[in-house]
N, C-alpha and C positions, 0 to 999 in steps of 0.2 A: 504494500500500500504506500501511497505517497501523500505529501502535504505540500500545498503551494507555498512558494517563497513570498508571495505577495502579502502574506500576513504571518511573518515569523519573527524571531528575535534571538540574536546571539552576538556576533561581532567580527575582525579582519586578519589577513595574513601579514606576518611581519616581513622584514626585509630579507631578500634572498641572498644566497651565496653567489659566487662568480659564475657568469654565463660563459660557456665554452666558446660559442661562436654565434653572434647575433646577426640575423639576416633580415632582408626585406620581408614584410608580411606577405607579399604576393609571390615570392619566389618558391615557397613551399619546401625548399631544399637547403637553403642557407647559402646558395651560390652567389646571390646578387647583392648581399648586404654588406654590413661592416663588421669588423671584429670588436670584441669588447674593449680592446685597448683604445679605439677611436672615441669611445663614449658617445656615440650617436644616440639621440634620444629615442625612447620608445614612443612611437607616435600613435595617437588615438584620434580618429575622425568620427565625430558625432554628426550624423545627418538627421536632423530632427525638426519638429514644428515649433520654432522659437516665436512664431506669431500665429494668430488665429485662435480658435476656440480652446486649444489645448496648450497654450503658451505657459500657463501656470504649472501644469504637469511637467512640461519639458524643462522649465526653469529649475524646478526642484531636482529633477534627475541630473541635470548638468551641474548644478551646484554641488550635489553629492559627489560627482566625479571629480570636480575641481578641488573639493576639500580633501578627498582621498589622495589625489595627485600631490597636493601641497604637503600632506603628511609624509607620503613616501619619499618625495624629493628632499624634504628636510632631514630624512634619515638615510640619505645616501642613494636614493633612487632605486631602480631595479638593478642590483649588482653594479651600481655606479652609473647607470644610464638614467637620466632624468626622464620623467613622464611628461610628454607634451600633448595637450589636448587642443584640437581645432574643432570649431562648431560651425556647421553650415545650416542655414534655415531653408527648409523645403516648403514652409507654409502649409504643411499637412497635405501636400499634393504629391501623389506617387510618381507622376511623370517628372516633376521637378527633382524629386529625390533620386531617381534613376539618372537624370541628367547630371546632377552634382557629383554623383559617384563616378560616372563615366569620365567626367572632366578630371576628377582626382587621379584616376588610374591611367589616363591618357595624356597627362600634362608633360610627361617627360621626367618629372621628379620621382623620387622614390615613393612607391605606394605606401599607404599607412600600414602599420603593424596590426592594428585592430580597428574595426569599424563598429560603431554603435548604430545599428541600422533601423532608424525610424522610431517615432513616438508611438505609432500604431502598426498593426499587422498589414494594413493596406500599403504603407510606405515600404515596410520590410519586404513584402512580396515583390514589389517592383524592383527592388535592388538585388534580390537573391540570384537571378540569372547572371548578373555581372560579377557578384561576389564569388559565385561558383566557378564561372569561366576563368576568372583571373586568380583563382585560388587565394582568396583573401579571408583571413580569420575574422569572424564577427561574433559578438556577444551582446545580446539585447534582452528586453523584457518580453518581446513578442512570443506568443505561445500557439499561434495558428498551426494546425496540422499541415497546412500547405507550405509553411516556411521552415519550421523546425523539424525537418525530416532528414536524417542522415543519409537515407538512400538517394535522395535527390539533391540535397544541399549539405554535403559532408563537412563543411567548415563553419557552419552556423550553429551556435549554441544559445540557450536561453537561461536567464537567471530565475525565471518563474517556471513552475511545473506545467504539465500539459493541460490542454482543454479537457481531456477526460478526467483528470484529477480535480480540476476546478468543479466539474459537474458532480462528481461523487461527493465533494465537500458540501456544495450548496444544497444538494438533495438531502444528505444526511442531517445537516444542521437545521434545515427547514422542518424535517420530520421530528427532530428533537424539540423544537420550540412550538410547533403546531401539530401535535400528534393526532388531533381529532379531525383535521382537514382531509378531505377526500379528492378535491379537485384543485388543480393549479392552472391559472391563466398565465401565459408567458408572452411578454412583448419584447421583441428582439430584432436587431438590425439584420439586413440582408447582405452586408458587406463581408469581407474576408473573415474578420474576427467573429462577427455574429453568426455566420454560417457554420464556422468550426465549433462554436459554443453550442449552437442548437443541435448539431449532430450528436453531441455528447450529453447535453443537459436533458433533453426530452426523454431518452431512454433511461437515464439515471433516475429521474423522477418516477417514471413508470415502474422501474424496478422496486422503488420504495412503496408502490401500491397506489400512486396517484393517477387519476385521469388528467390528461394534459391537453389544453387547447392553446393554440399558437396564433399570434398575429405578428407579422413582420412589417418593418418600415425601412425606407431608404435613408441612411444617416446623412447623406449629402443634400437631400432635398426636402425631407419631411419635417415640417415645423409644427403641424397640428396633429397631435396624436389622439384627438377625441374619437375619430372613427374607429381606430384600432381598439381603444379601450371600451367603446360601446359594444363592439362585436364580442370582446372577451366577457364583458359583464353579462351578456345574453346567455353565456354558457354556465353561469352561476358558480364561479370558482370561489373558494374560501381564502386563497392566498394569491397575490399577484407577484410573479417573478419578473423583475425589471432588469433589462440588460441594455447598456448603452454607455458610450464613452463621449464625454464632452457635452455639447449643447443638447444632445438627444435626451440625456438624463433629466435636464430641466424641463424639456417639453413633455416628457412622460408625467412628471409630477404636477406640472401645470394642468395638463388635461385631466388628471385624476381629481384635482381640486375643482375644476370647472364642472365636472360631472357630479360633484358632491359625493363621490364614492369613497367610503371610509374603509375599504378592504385593506388588510395588512399587506405591506409591501416588503419583499425580500430582494435586495440588490445583489446581483451575482458579482463575479470577479471584476468584470469591466465596470459595472456600476459603482462598485465600492471604491474605485480609484478616483472618483470625481470629488471636487470640493463642494459637496452637497449643500452645506450651510451658506455657501457664497452664491449658489445659483437657484436656491429655492427658499421660500419663506418658512417660518416656524410652523405655520398651519399646514403647509404642503408636506412638511416632513413628519407630521403626526402619524404614528403607526408604521414608520419606515425604519427598517434595520438592514444591515449589509453584511456580506460575507467577511469574516475576519478569522483570527486565531487567538488562542489564549495568550501567547507571548506579545501580541500586539495591543492587548487591553492595557489601559492606563496604569502606570506605576510611577511613583515620584522619582525624580532624577537621582535621588540618593540611592535608589534601589536598582538603577540601571548600570550596565557595564561601562567600563572605561571608554571603549570605542563609541558607544552610544553618546556618552557625554561629550567626547571630543567633537563628534559630528554636530551634535546639538549646539554646542558653543559656536561652531563655525558658521552655522546657517540660520540660527534662530532670529526671527524678526526682532527689532528693538522693543516692540511692545509684547513680544512673546506669543502673539496671536498668529498661528499658522493658518493659511487659507487652504492648504492641501495636506493630505496625510503625510506624516513624517516618513512612512515607509517608502515614499517616492524618492526622498533624499538617500535612504538606505540602499535602494537599488543602484543609484549612481555610485555610491561608496563601494559597494561590493563589486561593481563592474571592474573597477581598477584593481581591487584586491584579489579577485579570482584570476584575473589576467596575470597579475604578478606571481601568484602561486604556480600557474601553468608555465610561465616563462622560466621561473626558477627550476622547475622540474624538468623542462625540456632542454635547458641549457642553450636555448636559441629563441629568437623571435620569429623564426620561419613558420609558415602556416602548417606544414606537415608535422614538425615536432610539437608545435603548440596544440594541434588537434589530437595527436597521440597522447600528450600529457593530460589534456582535458578528459579524454575517454578513460584514463587510468589515474585520475587525480588522487594523489596520496594525502594532500593537505585538505581533507574534506570537512573537517570540523574545527578549524582554527578558532581559538577563543575571541578573535577579533572580527570574524564575519558577522555582519549585523542581521542577516536574514536567515540564519540557520546553517545547515550543512550543505555542501555541494558535492554530489556524487553523480557521475555520468557514466555512460558506457558506449560501445560502438553502435548500439541500437537505440539508445535513448540520449538525446542531446538536451533534455530537460532534466532538472535535478530529481533524484529518486529519494522520496521521503515518506514519512508516516502521516496518515490523515488524522491522527488521534486528537490533535489540538484544535481542529477547525470548529468555529462557532459563529454565531451572529452577534453583531455589536450595534451600538447606536451610531447614527451618522454624525453625531457630535463628538468633538475631540477636546483633549486637554493636553497641552504641550505637544500637539500634533498626534497624540495617541488616541485610539478609539476608546470611548466610554462604554461601559457594559451595556448589554441588551436593555433597551427601554429607558435608559437614562439620558439626561441632557444637562 
């Protein structure tokens, strides 16, 4: 069984020993790069949505990366190689994302050692053919079955577990909190991420004994969700499963309020990543809870790990009021630290040795990883974990951490 990293808690990899031979990320063999004696930087290219509806999510992830890189660089870098992060804004557009990546690998300069491919699965999917063809190592939060599949994209890994695991989590936790419910209404997008989640979530709920009715929407064009919710209400569900990333989440909650429908709402993995208190009113959030895990539930800073407190100090707003979940910063932090562990084990920055190291990662449970353990294999490029701590939490947070179910 597995547990998603989107709601976990632990902390980071420490500084590695000497790398034998550091190569270009796209070479895959170490033949085109530099040696450790030249101290060329370990280059990270993040192609993400720095503007648009998910800018706050992206900013948090990138801030986490930069905080981790600053920490690593202050402690000698990756075996003496400084981490250098470049950020390109694709404005949430897959075509732009692919164009920016193609420019980066075709510019004549050394390709990046690591690519963080997209804020969403849509962007990641557009970049995967280029990453695969040019043999570039990538590590992102995307969990779509179309992208994180070692059979088709052998150099792509995710920090979050698979869509199947997210589905098992949300179905089990819904059953635990609403044991008498018999029918689930599901509203979900028809994009890459939504389709992947639907294919896993519907059977997971049916396995738990629920009858499931589904309505889909186009995340790019649908702003009025009233017709979809009216259709779902006609099926008489006892719980509404909401799935959506960005503005879509707000539209779902707005439509529920407009209909005066007080059905309990469970937000799945995509929904839980939204800054819900920033995009919906208190009345619209009544009865809303989201997928989380026990380690993500609020604890005072004095009870948190050293790494958590280092990152918190680096990124906390001056007023202490986070507008997005703290785990988004943690993803960025772990991005750099997991890459560091793989580079140390590989003895190279090359794609082939980095991939081999990830599939047999020895440093799976370093006390400084923030989102739990990281264990991969040749057939699973998403972390293998336990589902035991999955739960539902409030959409409200304190210090960026989720408050317990039903609290605010």
